C-alpha positions in Angstrom: 285.5 194.3 160.4 285.5 193.7 164.1 285.7 190.1 165.4 282.2 190.3 166.8 280.8 191.6 163.6 282.6 188.8 161.6 281.0 186.2 163.9 277.6 187.7 163.6 277.9 187.6 159.8 279.0 184.1 159.8 276.1 183.0 162.0 273.5 185.0 160.0 271.0 182.7 158.4 267.6 183.6 156.9 265.6 180.8 155.4 263.5 181.1 152.2 262.2 184.4 153.3 265.7 186.0 153.5 269.4 185.2 152.9 271.7 182.4 153.9 275.3 183.2 154.9 277.9 180.5 154.2 279.5 179.7 157.5 283.3 180.1 157.4 284.5 179.0 160.8 286.1 175.6 161.1 283.7 174.6 163.8 280.7 175.3 161.6 281.6 172.9 158.7 278.8 170.5 159.6 276.3 173.3 160.0 277.4 174.7 156.7 276.8 171.4 154.9 273.3 171.2 156.4 272.5 174.7 155.2 273.9 174.0 151.8 272.0 170.7 151.4 268.7 172.4 152.5 269.1 175.3 150.2 270.0 173.1 147.3 267.0 170.8 147.9 264.8 173.8 147.6 266.3 174.6 144.2 268.0 177.7 145.6 271.7 178.6 145.4 273.6 180.3 148.2 276.6 182.6 147.6 279.2 184.7 149.3 280.5 187.8 147.5 283.9 189.1 148.7 283.7 192.6 147.6 287.3 193.6 147.9 288.6 190.9 145.5 285.3 190.7 143.6 285.1 186.9 144.0 281.8 185.1 144.4 281.8 181.7 146.1 278.7 179.7 144.9 277.1 176.7 146.5 276.3 173.7 144.4 273.6 174.1 141.7 274.4 177.5 140.3 275.1 176.0 136.8 271.7 174.5 136.6 269.9 177.5 138.1 271.5 180.0 135.7 272.0 177.8 132.7 275.8 178.3 132.6 278.6 175.9 131.9 280.2 176.2 135.4 280.4 178.3 138.5 283.6 179.8 137.1 281.6 181.5 134.4 280.0 183.7 137.1 282.9 183.6 139.6 283.2 187.3 139.9 280.6 190.0 140.3 281.9 191.6 137.1 281.3 188.4 135.1 278.0 187.8 136.8 276.9 191.4 136.3 277.6 191.2 132.6 274.8 188.7 132.3 272.3 190.6 134.4 269.4 192.4 132.7 267.6 194.7 135.0 266.2 198.2 135.5 268.4 200.9 136.9 269.1 200.4 140.6 268.0 196.8 140.5 271.4 195.1 140.3 273.1 193.6 143.3 276.1 195.8 142.8 274.0 199.0 142.9 272.0 197.7 145.8 275.1 197.1 147.9 277.7 199.7 146.7 275.2 202.6 146.5 273.3 201.8 149.6 272.6 204.7 151.9 272.1 202.5 154.9 274.6 201.7 157.6 275.5 198.2 158.9 275.0 198.2 162.6 276.3 194.6 163.0 273.5 192.6 161.6 274.0 193.5 158.0 271.9 195.5 155.6 269.3 193.5 153.7 268.6 193.7 149.9 265.9 192.1 147.9 266.0 192.1 144.1 264.4 190.6 141.0 266.1 190.6 137.6 266.9 188.4 134.6 270.2 186.6 133.9 271.4 185.6 130.4 272.1 181.9 130.1 274.5 180.1 127.7 271.6 179.2 125.4 270.5 182.7 124.4 267.7 182.8 126.9 266.8 184.9 130.0 266.0 183.5 133.4 264.2 185.4 136.1 265.8 185.1 139.6 265.2 186.5 143.0 268.3 187.7 144.8 267.9 188.1 148.6 270.7 188.7 151.0 272.6 191.0 153.3 275.9 192.9 153.0 278.2 193.5 155.9 280.5 196.4 156.5 284.3 196.6 156.9 285.8 198.4 159.8 285.5 201.7 157.9 281.8 201.1 157.3 282.1 200.4 153.6 280.7 197.1 152.2 283.0 194.2 152.9 281.1 191.1 151.8 277.6 190.0 151.0 275.8 186.7 151.5 272.6 185.7 150.0 270.5 183.2 148.0 269.4 183.1 144.3 266.1 181.5 143.6 264.4 180.9 140.2 261.1 182.7 139.9 260.4 181.7 136.3 257.1 180.0 137.2 255.9 182.9 139.3 256.8 185.6 136.7 255.1 183.6 134.0 252.0 183.3 136.1 252.1 187.0 137.0 252.8 188.0 133.3 249.8 185.9 132.3 247.6 187.5 134.9 248.7 191.0 133.8 248.1 190.0 130.2 244.6 188.7 131.0 243.8 191.9 132.8 245.0 194.0 129.8 244.4 192.0 126.7 241.5 190.1 125.1 242.3 186.4 125.3 240.9 185.6 121.8 242.2 188.5 119.7 245.2 189.7 121.7 243.9 193.3 121.4 243.1 195.4 124.4 240.2 194.2 126.5 237.1 196.4 127.3 238.6 197.7 130.5 241.8 198.9 129.0 240.0 200.2 126.0 237.9 202.4 128.2 241.0 203.6 130.0 242.5 204.5 126.6 239.4 206.6 125.8 239.7 208.3 129.2 243.4 209.0 128.7 242.9 210.6 125.2 239.9 212.6 126.5 242.1 214.1 129.2 244.8 215.0 126.7 242.5 216.6 124.2 240.6 218.5 126.9 244.0 220.1 128.0 245.2 220.9 124.5 243.9 222.0 121.1 244.2 218.6 119.3 241.2 216.5 118.6 240.7 212.7 118.7 238.0 210.2 117.8 236.5 207.0 119.0 235.1 204.3 116.6 232.9 201.4 117.6 232.9 198.8 114.9 230.7 195.7 114.7 230.9 192.6 112.4 227.6 192.6 110.5 226.8 189.0 109.8 228.5 187.1 112.7 225.3 185.3 113.7 224.9 184.0 110.1 228.6 182.8 110.2 227.9 181.1 113.5 225.0 179.3 112.1 226.7 178.4 108.8 230.2 177.5 109.9 230.1 177.1 113.7 231.5 179.1 116.6 235.2 178.1 115.9 235.1 179.7 112.5 233.2 182.7 113.8 236.0 183.1 116.4 238.5 183.0 113.5 236.6 185.8 111.7 236.7 187.9 114.9 240.4 187.4 115.1 240.9 188.2 111.4 238.9 191.4 111.6 240.8 192.4 114.7 244.1 191.9 112.9 242.9 194.0 109.9 242.0 196.9 112.3 245.3 196.6 114.1 247.2 196.6 110.9 245.6 199.9 109.7 245.9 201.6 113.1 248.9 203.7 114.0 251.2 202.9 116.9 249.8 205.8 118.9 246.2 204.5 118.4 244.5 202.0 120.6 242.6 199.0 119.3 240.5 196.7 121.6 237.7 194.2 121.6 234.7 196.0 123.0 232.3 193.0 123.2 231.5 189.8 121.3 231.4 191.1 117.7 232.4 194.7 118.5 235.8 196.5 118.4 236.8 199.9 119.6 239.4 202.1 118.0 240.9 205.3 119.7 242.4 207.7 117.1 244.7 210.4 118.4 245.2 213.6 116.5 242.2 213.0 114.4 240.1 215.7 112.7 236.6 215.1 111.5 237.9 215.0 107.9 240.5 212.4 108.7 237.9 210.4 110.7 235.7 210.0 107.6 238.7 208.8 105.5 239.9 206.4 108.2 236.5 204.9 108.7 235.9 204.4 105.0 239.3 202.7 104.7 238.6 200.4 107.7 235.3 199.3 106.2 236.9 198.7 102.8 239.7 196.7 104.3 237.2 194.1 105.7 234.7 194.3 102.8 237.3 193.9 99.9 239.2 191.0 101.2 237.9 187.7 102.6 239.0 186.3 106.0 240.9 183.1 105.7 239.7 180.4 108.1 240.2 176.7 108.7 237.0 176.1 106.7 238.1 178.3 103.8 237.6 182.0 103.0 234.7 183.8 104.7 233.4 187.2 103.5 232.1 189.7 106.0 231.6 193.4 106.5 231.6 195.8 109.4 229.6 198.8 110.4 230.8 201.7 112.5 229.6 204.4 114.9 232.0 207.2 115.3 232.4 210.2 117.6 234.8 213.2 117.6 236.5 214.0 120.9 236.1 216.2 122.9 233.6 218.0 120.6 230.8 215.6 121.2 231.7 213.9 124.5 233.2 215.1 127.7 233.2 211.8 129.6 234.0 208.2 128.8 230.4 207.2 129.4 229.2 209.8 126.9 231.8 208.7 124.3 230.8 205.1 124.5 227.1 205.7 124.7 227.0 208.1 121.8 229.2 205.8 119.7 226.8 203.0 120.5 223.9 205.2 119.3 225.7 206.0 116.0 226.5 202.3 115.5 222.8 201.4 116.0 221.8 203.9 113.4 224.4 202.6 111.0 223.3 199.0 111.4 219.7 200.0 110.8 220.7 201.5 107.4 222.3 198.5 105.8 225.5 196.5 106.2 228.9 198.1 105.6 227.7 201.5 106.8 229.0 204.1 109.2 227.5 207.1 111.0 229.3 209.9 112.7 227.6 211.1 115.8 226.1 214.6 115.6 224.3 216.3 118.5 220.5 216.4 118.3 218.3 218.4 120.6 215.3 216.1 119.9 217.4 213.0 120.6 218.7 214.5 123.9 215.1 215.4 124.8 214.0 211.8 124.1 216.9 210.4 126.1 216.0 212.6 129.1 212.4 211.5 128.8 213.5 207.9 128.9 215.6 208.5 131.9 212.7 210.2 133.7 210.3 207.4 132.8 212.8 204.8 134.0 213.2 206.6 137.3 209.5 206.8 137.7 209.0 203.1 136.8 211.5 202.0 139.4 210.0 204.3 142.0 206.5 203.0 141.1 207.6 199.4 141.4 209.2 200.1 144.8 206.2 202.0 146.1 203.7 199.5 144.7 202.1 202.1 142.4 201.8 199.6 139.5 198.2 198.6 139.2 195.8 196.9 136.8 192.8 198.1 134.8 190.2 195.6 133.7 188.4 195.7 130.3 185.6 193.3 129.5 185.6 190.8 126.7 182.0 190.0 125.7 179.9 187.6 123.6 179.1 189.1 120.2 175.6 187.6 120.4 174.5 188.1 124.0 176.8 190.7 125.5 177.7 188.3 128.3 181.1 189.1 129.9 183.3 186.2 129.1 186.4 187.6 130.9 188.3 190.7 131.7 191.7 191.6 130.2 194.2 192.9 132.8 195.9 196.1 131.5 198.9 197.4 133.4 198.7 201.0 134.6 201.0 203.3 136.6 199.7 205.5 139.4 201.6 208.7 139.4 202.6 210.6 142.6 199.7 213.1 142.1 197.2 210.2 141.9 196.6 210.3 138.2 196.8 207.1 136.2 199.2 206.6 133.2 198.2 204.2 130.5 200.5 201.4 129.3 201.4 203.2 126.1 203.2 205.9 128.1 205.7 203.6 129.7 205.6 200.0 128.4 207.5 200.8 125.1 210.3 202.5 127.1 210.3 199.6 129.6 210.7 197.1 126.8 213.6 199.2 125.3 215.4 199.6 128.5 215.0 196.0 129.8 212.5 196.8 132.6 209.5 195.0 131.1 210.3 191.8 133.0 209.8 193.6 136.3 206.5 195.0 135.1 205.3 191.6 133.9 206.2 190.0 137.2 204.2 192.7 139.1 201.3 192.2 136.7 201.3 188.5 137.3 201.3 189.0 141.1 198.3 191.5 140.8 196.4 189.2 138.5 196.7 186.2 140.9 195.6 188.4 143.8 192.5 189.5 141.8 191.6 185.9 140.9 191.7 185.0 144.6 189.6 188.0 145.6 187.0 187.4 142.8 186.2 183.7 142.7 183.7 184.0 139.8 185.9 186.2 137.5 188.0 185.0 134.6 191.0 187.1 133.6 193.5 187.4 130.8 197.1 188.4 131.3 199.4 189.8 128.7 203.1 188.9 128.8 205.9 190.4 126.7 208.1 188.4 124.4 211.0 188.5 126.9 208.9 187.1 129.6 207.9 184.0 127.6 211.6 182.9 127.9 211.9 184.0 131.6 212.0 180.7 133.5 211.7 182.5 136.9 208.5 184.2 135.8 207.0 180.9 134.6 208.2 178.9 137.6 206.6 181.5 139.9 203.3 181.3 138.1 203.4 177.5 138.0 204.0 177.4 141.8 201.0 179.6 142.5 198.7 177.7 140.2 199.7 174.4 141.8 199.1 175.8 145.2 195.5 176.7 144.2 194.3 174.6 141.2 191.0 176.6 141.0 192.9 179.6 139.7 194.2 178.0 136.5 190.8 177.4 134.9 190.1 181.2 135.3 193.3 182.4 133.8 194.1 183.1 130.1 197.7 184.0 129.2 198.1 186.1 126.1 201.3 186.1 123.9 201.7 188.1 120.8 201.8 186.3 117.5 205.1 188.0 116.4 206.8 186.7 119.5 205.3 183.3 119.2 206.6 182.9 115.6 210.1 184.3 116.3 210.7 181.5 118.9 208.2 179.0 117.9 209.7 176.0 119.7 210.2 177.9 122.9 206.7 179.3 122.6 205.2 175.8 122.1 206.9 174.6 125.3 205.6 177.7 127.2 202.1 177.1 126.0 202.3 173.3 126.8 203.3 173.9 130.4 200.5 176.4 131.0 197.8 174.3 129.3 198.8 171.2 131.3 198.1 173.2 134.4 194.6 174.1 133.2 195.2 177.6 131.8 194.1 178.8 128.4 196.6 180.5 126.1 195.6 183.1 123.5 197.5 184.5 120.6 197.3 188.3 120.7 197.6 190.6 117.6 196.5 187.7 115.4 197.3 188.5 111.8 200.3 190.8 112.5 202.8 187.9 112.1 202.0 186.3 108.8 200.0 183.5 110.4 200.0 180.1 108.8 198.3 176.8 109.4 201.6 175.2 110.4 202.1 177.9 113.1 198.7 177.5 114.6 199.1 173.7 114.7 202.6 173.9 116.3 201.7 176.3 119.1 198.3 174.8 119.9 196.6 177.8 121.6 193.0 178.0 122.8 192.0 181.5 121.6 193.0 184.0 119.0 192.6 187.8 119.2 192.5 189.6 115.9 194.9 192.5 115.7 193.0 195.8 116.4 194.5 197.5 113.4 192.3 195.3 111.1 189.2 196.1 113.1 189.6 199.8 112.9 187.5 201.4 110.1 186.2 197.9 109.4 182.9 199.1 108.0 184.5 201.4 105.4 187.7 199.5 104.7 187.1 196.6 102.3 190.8 195.4 102.6 190.3 195.1 106.4 187.0 193.2 105.8 188.7 190.7 103.5 191.6 190.2 105.9 189.3 189.7 108.9 187.2 187.2 107.0 190.4 185.3 106.0 191.7 185.2 109.6 188.3 184.1 110.9 188.2 181.2 108.4 191.7 180.3 109.3 190.9 180.2 113.0 187.7 178.2 112.4 189.6 175.5 110.6 191.2 174.8 114.0 188.0 175.3 116.0 189.6 178.3 117.7 187.3 180.9 119.3 188.0 184.5 118.0 188.2 187.8 119.9 188.2 191.1 118.0 189.6 194.0 119.8 189.4 197.8 119.3 185.7 197.5 118.5 184.5 201.1 118.0 180.8 201.1 117.1 177.6 199.1 116.7 178.1 198.6 113.0 181.4 196.9 113.6 179.7 194.7 116.3 177.2 193.6 113.7 179.7 193.0 111.0 182.1 191.0 113.2 179.2 188.9 114.4 178.2 188.2 110.9 181.8 187.2 110.0 181.7 184.6 112.8 183.6 186.4 115.5 182.5 185.1 118.9 183.9 187.7 121.3 184.4 191.4 121.2 186.5 193.9 123.1 186.8 197.7 122.8 186.0 201.1 124.3 182.6 201.0 122.7 181.7 198.0 124.8 183.5 198.9 128.0 186.5 201.1 129.0 189.2 199.7 131.3 188.3 200.3 135.0 190.5 200.1 138.1 187.8 198.2 140.1 186.0 195.1 138.9 182.2 195.6 139.0 180.8 192.7 141.1 177.2 192.8 139.7 177.7 193.5 135.9 177.8 190.3 133.8 176.3 191.7 130.6 177.1 194.6 128.3 174.6 196.2 125.8 175.9 195.7 122.3 174.3 199.0 121.2 176.9 201.2 122.8 176.0 201.4 126.4 179.2 202.1 128.4 180.4 199.4 130.7 
C-alpha cells in the first residue's frame, strides 16, 4: 500500500451511518481514544481486520456485544467466521475477498447483516458496516468497520412481517395471505392438469358460545378449531383465518372425490371432540362451503364468492353441514339481475330518480283521508316507474337499503313542507332503526321546524321491533318526544304479545295485509284479525288494515272495530298528492 493510501485509510472515519477506522499513527492516539469512547457509548464495537495475518483487533465491548468470553475468542476472521450464520454472499469474508470493486484510495464499502452464535447457544443479529483497503497490488489488505447490535430492530421487523402474514389470534395465515395462496394455486392449476380446492369453514354456534361463556372462551374455541384444521392439513396446503368465525383452507392436488372425504373428515374432527378451554370443554361444530379449482372459478374473487355462496347454503340446511359449489344457470341469472339492479339503484340515487308515491289511509266510517303513506319508487331512464317490490328486496340484501331510506326521509320532509295540511307516514327498514346518522338527521330537521313532527308517522315492522326490542323502544321514545307518531307495520307477523306492545309504546298498529286478503271467505283470517283488534284495543291503539280489496272487506273490518283502511280498492298510490280530495268513497270509487 502506498504511504498516501495508508494515511487516507488511517484517517477514514464514518459515524453511525458508516465505518470507523482505528487510527494507527502515534500522533492520532488521542483521536483514536475519542473515537473508541464514542463508538462504545453507542453500543457499537469498532474493529480492524488485517487480512494477511487474519488478525482482528477489536475495540472494547466486543465480549458484551457478541456474548463471548473474550475478544480472543473472535481474534481471527476464521474464528469469527465460524460463529457467523448468514446467507451465501452475506459474510464479511465474501464481501471483501470476492468483491469485484477496486479501491481507488478511499476504500471499498460493505454493509452486511447476519447472525453470530454466542457462548450461550443463542444467535445475535448484528450489522457490519465498513471499508476494505487494497495493498499495492490491488488485493484487499485490511478492513476497518463497526459491528452494531440490531436485535431490537430485527425483532420489530419480524413482528411486523408476522402481523402482515399471520393472524394474531390463531397464528394461521391472515386473510390477505390466504387470498394470495388461492391466487398462487389458481395460477398453478391453470397452467397444468392438476386440480385444487378451496374450503370456507365457519364455526356454527360461536354467538351462543360468546353469550354463554364470554368472548375470551370464544377466542379459545376459534384457536382450538384453527389448530384442528391445521393438524389435518398437509404441509403443502394453506390454512388461514378468513374472518371472525371463518377459516379458509387451500388444498393442492385435490380431486372432487378427495374434496368430499377431506371435508367430511374436517367436520368430524371438530364435531367428535370437544375444545378444551379455560372454562372447561366446549362442544362445537363447523359448516363448510367448498369449490373445485379451476373447474368452477377462474379468479380469486370468483373462488371466494362462490365458496361463500356454498357456505351460506350449508348453514341454511343445519349445523355440521357442507355444500360443494356447482354451477347453476338460474343462480348466475339471478346474480346478474342483482348486479344490474344495484347499478340502476346507484345511478338512480345519483341522478335523483328515486321518488315517492302516496297512498291514502282513510276512516272506515266516513272515508275521510287521515294520512298518506309514502311508498318509494324508482323512475327508470325511459320514464317508467318501478314499484318497491322490484328493487327494495335486493337493496336490503346488498346493503343499499340505508341509502334508499335516507332519500325517502328527505323526500318526505320536502313534501311535508310543501303541503302544510297533509299528514304522511314513512316506512323505515330494520337496518335504519339502528342507524344513528339517519335518526340524527331526522331529529335535526324536526327540531328546526316543530310543525312537521305532528304530521309525521314513522312505521317500523313488528318483526324488526321484536328482534331488537330495547333498541326499538329507544328509537320510538326519541321520535315520540319530538311529537311524531310511531306505528307498528305488519302487525301480527311477529307473534305479538301484550308485553311487546307495552314495551315499545307505539301510537298505531297496521294489521299485516296477508290477514286481510280473502277476509270474507277465510274464517281463519277473520278469527286472527278479531284477535289482533282485541289486543290493540286493550292498549287503546288505533288500527289500520292494509290490502283492503273490496266493499265487503270494508264492511267486515269496520264491524270488527278497525278504524282506518288502506288498499288499492280505496286508492292506488299516486306520484302527486291531490290538493282537493279529502274523502274517499267506501264503495269502491277510485282515489
